[in-house]
C-alpha positions as CSV (number, residue, x, y, z in Angstrom):
1,M,134.3,-3.2,151.1
2,N,131.5,-3.2,153.5
3,I,134.1,-5.0,156.2
4,L,135.8,-1.7,156.4
5,K,133.0,-0.1,158.2
6,R,134.3,-2.6,160.9
7,A,137.4,-2.3,160.7
8,L,139.0,1.0,159.4
9,V,136.5,3.1,160.1
10,T,137.8,4.3,163.4
11,A,141.0,5.2,162.2
12,G,140.2,6.9,159.7
13,A,141.8,5.3,156.5
14,F,139.7,5.7,153.8
15,L,137.1,8.8,155.1
16,A,137.8,12.2,154.6
17,F,135.5,13.4,157.4
18,A,134.2,11.5,160.8
19,G,130.8,12.8,159.3
20,V,130.5,10.4,156.5
21,G,127.7,8.7,157.3
22,Q,125.4,11.7,155.9
23,L,125.7,10.9,152.1
24,T,125.0,14.5,150.0
25,V,123.4,13.2,146.4
26,H,122.8,15.8,143.7
27,A,123.3,15.9,140.5
28,D,126.8,15.9,140.4
29,T,127.4,13.0,142.2
30,P,130.0,11.0,140.5
31,R,128.5,8.1,138.4
32,V,127.1,4.6,140.0
33,D,129.2,2.1,137.2
34,M,130.0,-0.5,139.7
35,V,128.0,-2.0,143.1
36,D,130.5,-4.0,145.3
37,V,128.5,-7.0,147.4
38,S,129.0,-9.3,149.8
39,N,127.5,-11.5,152.5
40,H,126.8,-8.0,154.4
41,N,124.3,-7.0,152.0
42,G,122.6,-11.0,152.4
43,Q,122.0,-13.1,148.9
44,M,121.6,-10.8,145.7
45,T,118.9,-11.1,143.3
46,A,118.8,-10.6,139.3
47,P,115.8,-8.0,139.7
48,E,117.5,-6.4,142.8
49,F,120.6,-5.8,139.6
50,V,118.4,-5.2,136.9
51,Y,116.8,-2.2,139.2
52,M,120.1,-1.4,139.5
53,R,120.7,-0.8,136.1
54,N,117.6,0.8,134.8
55,N,117.8,3.0,137.0
56,Y,121.1,3.8,137.7
57,G,123.1,2.7,135.4
58,V,125.4,0.1,136.9
59,K,127.6,-1.6,134.6
60,A,129.0,-4.4,137.2
61,I,129.4,-5.9,139.8
62,T,132.3,-7.1,142.2
63,T,131.4,-9.6,145.1
64,K,133.5,-11.2,147.6
65,I,134.8,-14.8,146.9
66,S,136.9,-15.3,149.9
67,E,138.8,-14.4,153.1
68,G,142.1,-15.9,154.4
69,T,142.6,-19.7,153.4
70,T,139.3,-20.7,155.0
71,F,136.6,-18.1,154.6
72,H,134.4,-18.3,151.4
73,D,131.7,-16.4,151.4
74,Y,128.1,-18.5,150.8
75,T,126.8,-15.2,148.6
76,A,129.3,-15.5,145.9
77,P,127.8,-18.1,143.6
78,G,124.5,-16.5,143.4
79,N,125.5,-13.3,143.2
80,I,127.2,-14.4,140.4
81,A,124.3,-16.0,138.7
82,S,121.7,-13.2,139.1
83,A,124.2,-10.5,138.0
84,K,124.5,-12.3,135.0
85,Q,120.8,-12.8,134.4
86,A,120.9,-9.3,134.9
87,G,123.2,-8.4,132.0
88,L,126.0,-7.3,133.9
89,Y,130.3,-7.3,134.1
90,I,131.2,-9.9,137.3
91,N,133.9,-9.3,139.2
92,G,135.4,-11.2,142.2
93,Y,137.3,-9.7,145.2
94,H,139.3,-11.7,147.3
95,F,140.0,-9.9,151.5
96,L,143.8,-10.7,151.9
97,S,145.3,-11.7,155.4
98,S,148.4,-12.2,154.9
99,T,151.8,-9.6,154.9
100,T,153.9,-12.5,153.2
101,V,154.5,-13.3,149.4
102,A,154.3,-17.2,150.5
103,G,151.4,-15.9,152.4
104,A,149.6,-14.3,149.6
105,I,150.4,-17.2,147.1
106,A,148.6,-19.3,149.3
107,E,145.4,-16.8,149.6
108,A,145.3,-16.6,145.4
109,D,145.0,-20.3,145.1
110,Y,142.8,-20.4,147.8
111,A,140.6,-17.7,145.7
112,V,141.1,-19.3,142.5
113,R,139.4,-22.2,143.8
114,M,136.7,-20.4,145.6
115,A,136.0,-18.0,142.4
116,R,135.8,-20.9,139.6
117,A,133.5,-23.4,142.2
118,D,131.7,-20.2,142.2
119,G,131.0,-19.8,138.8
120,L,133.4,-16.5,138.4
121,P,134.0,-16.3,134.8
122,V,137.6,-16.5,133.5
123,G,139.3,-13.4,131.7
124,A,136.7,-11.7,135.2
125,V,138.6,-9.2,137.9
126,L,139.5,-11.0,140.8
127,A,140.8,-8.2,143.2
128,V,143.0,-8.6,145.9
129,D,141.7,-6.2,149.1
130,I,144.1,-4.9,151.3
131,E,142.8,-2.8,154.4
132,N,143.9,-4.8,157.8
133,S,145.5,-2.1,159.5
134,Y,148.5,-3.7,159.9
135,Q,148.8,-4.1,156.4
136,L,148.5,-0.6,156.0
137,S,151.1,0.1,158.3
138,M,153.6,-1.7,156.2
139,G,153.1,1.3,153.1
140,S,155.1,-0.2,150.1
141,R,156.7,-3.2,151.9
142,M,153.0,-4.7,151.1
143,Q,153.9,-4.0,147.1
144,P,155.7,-7.2,146.8
145,V,152.9,-9.2,148.3
146,A,150.1,-7.7,146.3
147,T,152.2,-8.4,143.3
148,A,152.6,-12.2,143.9
149,F,148.9,-12.4,144.7
150,E,148.0,-10.6,141.2
151,N,150.5,-12.5,139.7
152,R,149.5,-15.9,140.9
153,V,145.1,-15.8,140.1
154,R,146.5,-13.7,136.6
155,A,148.0,-17.2,135.7
156,Y,144.9,-19.4,136.1
157,G,143.3,-16.7,133.6
158,Y,141.8,-14.1,135.8
159,R,142.7,-10.3,135.3
160,S,143.6,-8.5,138.9
161,T,144.5,-5.2,140.5
162,T,144.6,-3.8,144.1
163,Y,141.7,-2.5,146.2
164,T,142.8,-0.2,149.4
165,G,142.1,3.2,150.6
166,G,143.4,6.3,148.9
167,Y,145.2,7.5,152.0
168,S,147.3,3.9,151.9
169,S,147.9,3.7,148.2
170,S,151.2,3.0,148.8
171,V,150.3,-0.9,149.0
172,S,149.7,-1.2,145.8
173,P,152.3,-2.0,143.3
174,A,154.2,0.9,141.7
175,G,153.0,1.4,138.4
176,E,149.7,-0.1,138.6
177,K,146.9,1.3,138.1
178,A,144.3,0.4,141.6
179,W,140.5,0.3,143.0
180,L,141.0,3.2,145.5
181,A,138.0,4.0,148.1
182,Q,137.7,7.6,149.9
183,Y,134.2,8.4,150.9
184,L,134.0,12.4,151.2
185,Y,130.7,14.1,153.0
186,D,130.3,15.7,149.6
187,P,131.2,14.2,146.5
188,S,131.6,15.1,142.9
189,K,132.0,14.1,140.0
190,A,133.8,17.4,138.6
191,M,136.6,16.4,141.8
192,G,137.4,13.3,139.3
193,L,139.5,12.0,142.0
194,Y,141.7,8.9,141.6
195,H,141.3,9.3,137.7
196,Q,144.0,7.6,137.0
197,E,143.0,4.7,138.2
198,H,140.6,2.0,137.0
199,A,138.3,2.9,140.1
200,Y,137.2,5.0,142.2
201,Q,134.7,3.4,144.9
202,W,133.6,7.2,146.4
203,S,130.4,5.9,148.8
204,S,129.7,2.6,151.4
205,S,126.0,4.6,152.1
206,Q,124.4,3.9,148.7
207,T,120.6,2.9,148.7
208,F,118.4,1.9,146.0
209,A,114.6,1.4,146.2
210,S,115.0,-2.6,145.3
211,S,117.1,-3.6,148.0
212,Y,117.8,-3.7,151.6
213,G,120.6,-1.6,153.1
214,R,123.6,0.3,152.2
215,F,126.1,-0.9,149.4
216,D,129.1,0.2,148.6
217,V,129.4,2.2,145.2
218,S,132.4,2.9,142.6
219,V,132.8,5.0,139.3
220,L,134.8,3.7,136.5
221,Y,137.9,5.4,134.6
222,D,138.7,2.8,132.2
223,N,136.9,-0.5,130.9
224,F,138.8,-2.9,133.1
225,F,136.0,-4.3,135.0
226,T,133.8,-4.0,132.0
227,A,135.9,-6.3,129.8
228,G,137.3,-10.1,129.6
229,T,133.7,-11.8,130.3
230,D,130.8,-12.6,128.4
231,R,127.4,-10.7,129.1
232,N,125.4,-13.5,127.0
233,A,121.9,-13.0,129.2
234,I,119.7,-10.3,129.9
235,V,116.7,-10.6,131.9
236,P,113.4,-8.2,131.1
237,N,113.3,-4.7,132.7
238,V,111.3,-5.4,135.5
239,T,111.2,-4.6,139.2
240,P,110.7,-6.2,142.5
241,S,106.8,-5.3,143.6
242,K,104.8,-6.2,147.1
243,P,103.4,-8.3,147.5
244,V,105.6,-10.4,145.5
245,V,103.8,-13.5,144.5
246,N,103.4,-16.2,141.7
247,K,101.3,-16.5,139.2
248,P,96.9,-15.8,139.6
249,D,95.4,-19.1,141.5
250,T,92.1,-18.4,143.1
251,S,92.2,-21.9,144.4
252,A,93.8,-22.0,147.2
253,I,92.5,-18.8,148.1
254,K,88.7,-19.9,148.1
255,Q,89.7,-23.2,150.3
256,F,90.8,-21.0,152.6
257,K,87.7,-19.0,152.5
258,N,85.4,-22.1,152.7
259,A,87.4,-22.8,155.9
260,G,86.1,-19.6,157.6
261,N,89.6,-17.9,156.4
262,R,91.7,-20.5,158.9
263,F,95.1,-21.3,158.4
264,T,97.3,-23.8,159.7
265,A,101.0,-24.0,159.0
266,Y,102.8,-26.6,160.8
267,K,105.2,-27.7,158.4
268,S,108.9,-26.6,158.5
269,F,110.5,-24.8,155.4
270,R,113.9,-23.8,154.3
271,V,115.9,-20.2,155.1
272,D,116.5,-19.6,151.4
273,K,117.6,-15.9,153.0
274,I,118.0,-13.5,155.7
275,A,119.4,-10.1,156.9
276,Y,118.6,-7.7,159.5
277,V,115.6,-5.7,158.3
278,N,113.9,-2.7,159.5
279,G,115.2,-3.4,163.2
280,M,115.1,-7.1,163.1
281,W,116.6,-10.7,161.5
282,Q,114.4,-11.5,159.4
283,A,114.1,-15.2,156.8
284,I,112.3,-15.3,153.5
285,N,111.5,-18.6,151.8
286,Y,110.7,-18.1,148.2
287,D,107.9,-20.4,148.4
288,L,105.7,-18.9,150.9
289,A,107.0,-15.7,149.5
290,G,105.7,-16.3,145.7
291,G,109.2,-16.4,144.3
292,K,112.9,-14.9,144.2
293,D,111.6,-11.6,143.6
294,A,110.8,-11.3,147.6
295,S,110.2,-8.3,149.4
296,W,111.7,-7.5,153.2
297,T,108.6,-5.5,153.8
298,A,106.3,-7.6,152.1
299,N,107.2,-10.9,152.7
300,G,110.4,-11.3,155.5
301,I,109.5,-13.3,158.3
302,P,110.6,-11.9,161.8
303,L,113.2,-14.8,163.0
304,A,111.5,-14.5,166.6
305,M,108.1,-16.6,164.7
306,L,110.5,-19.5,164.3
307,D,111.7,-22.3,165.4
308,N,115.0,-23.5,164.3
309,V,114.7,-26.7,163.7
310,T,118.0,-27.8,162.3
311,R,120.3,-26.2,164.9
312,G,117.4,-25.1,168.1
313,N,117.2,-21.6,168.8
314,Y,120.6,-21.3,170.8
315,R,122.6,-20.7,167.9
316,A,122.5,-18.6,164.9
317,T,119.8,-19.3,162.1
318,R,121.6,-19.6,158.6
319,V,120.6,-20.1,155.2
320,G,119.7,-23.2,154.0
321,D,118.5,-23.9,157.8
322,M,115.1,-25.6,158.4
323,V,112.5,-23.7,160.0
324,K,108.5,-23.8,161.3
325,F,106.5,-20.9,162.5
326,K,106.1,-21.1,166.7
327,A,103.1,-22.1,168.4
328,G,101.0,-19.0,168.4
329,Y,102.2,-18.2,165.2
330,N,101.3,-21.5,163.3
331,H,97.3,-21.3,163.0
332,G,94.8,-18.6,162.9
333,T,93.1,-16.2,160.9
334,I,94.1,-14.5,157.6
335,D,92.9,-11.0,157.5
336,R,93.6,-9.9,154.0
337,Y,93.5,-11.6,150.1
338,S,94.8,-10.6,146.9
339,A,92.9,-12.5,144.2
340,G,94.7,-10.6,141.6
341,T,98.2,-11.7,142.7
342,N,97.1,-15.1,144.8
343,G,98.5,-13.4,148.0
344,V,97.1,-13.7,151.5
345,G,97.7,-11.4,154.0
346,I,98.3,-12.3,158.2
347,V,98.5,-9.4,160.8
348,E,101.2,-11.0,163.1
349,G,100.6,-8.9,165.8
350,R,103.2,-6.3,166.5
351,Y,105.2,-7.1,163.5
352,G,102.3,-6.0,160.7
353,M,100.9,-7.5,158.0
354,I,102.8,-10.5,156.2
355,W,102.1,-11.8,152.9
356,Y,102.1,-15.2,151.9
357,N,101.6,-17.6,148.4
358,A,98.6,-18.7,149.4
359,K,99.2,-21.8,147.8
360,A,102.3,-22.8,149.6
361,L,100.6,-21.7,152.9
362,L,98.2,-23.6,152.5
363,N,100.9,-27.0,151.8
364,K,102.2,-25.8,155.4
């Protein structure tokens, strides 16, 4: 899981070499059967998953649902809906904090409540993620704790297994197939590492042209993560484009041209997506970007250009906050038009060209 890079990289628990960041990809690299996602990856969209499916053979996703008894991953509902739309098998995982049976049961109850609310289909996998150093140090004494979590979620109709590192597999219930992680410098499918398990997470550094950042990916050895759920919706084989905008409608462009290419944008708008991209925090508003298939490079708006209307500029901006352009960015001149896609491009100083949907910008 992505939290590994915070918690365990320095300990080497899931790594074979310290140089794991430089992943060697070649023809014999293990398959990319499953991708796991969380808030560390931002809110995923259906076209992103479609790209992974069509170009890398991704079959399933596993999205973080919860952690402990109070943390709910806000990206889970959207990730589940997007994966369903993309025709992928859908699973979830819970990051376990407890070291006791009673605590594991309480966390399982919480995970199930969140999973149900998020739309995780009954029959899907709801795995328990065990990777805290204080848990791994317990070794086989963690097995009853993992078993308690798994049995509890099974009682609600989900299936379960344990995710942990290959070097710490003793925490997984004895005799049970697990989902193990180990990141090698030069992974090869010929190794068949952990082939006796359900899945082997072989990299935390996979990149996709459709998406920003790095992803954890696994090869599946059986149908555990691709069974028990219904893939009943498939979207067309499309990939994001730049700039991403809606159907051509040149009326707004004409109005900008008639106004001497000048624009004003004083109204507030919602942050629909947020991520650290290209060395800066950026936000995307779906209307201004022309749709949910937005590109961070073409449509992302640096947070430094925005005032947070919801919570002020001294607290971190979150998805759902209302923002508006700061003085200096809320008016100016349009530098480029794309009539075929109804796009207007504005050079925003050192941030370069940002593309907006002409009609949406006109309304601001």
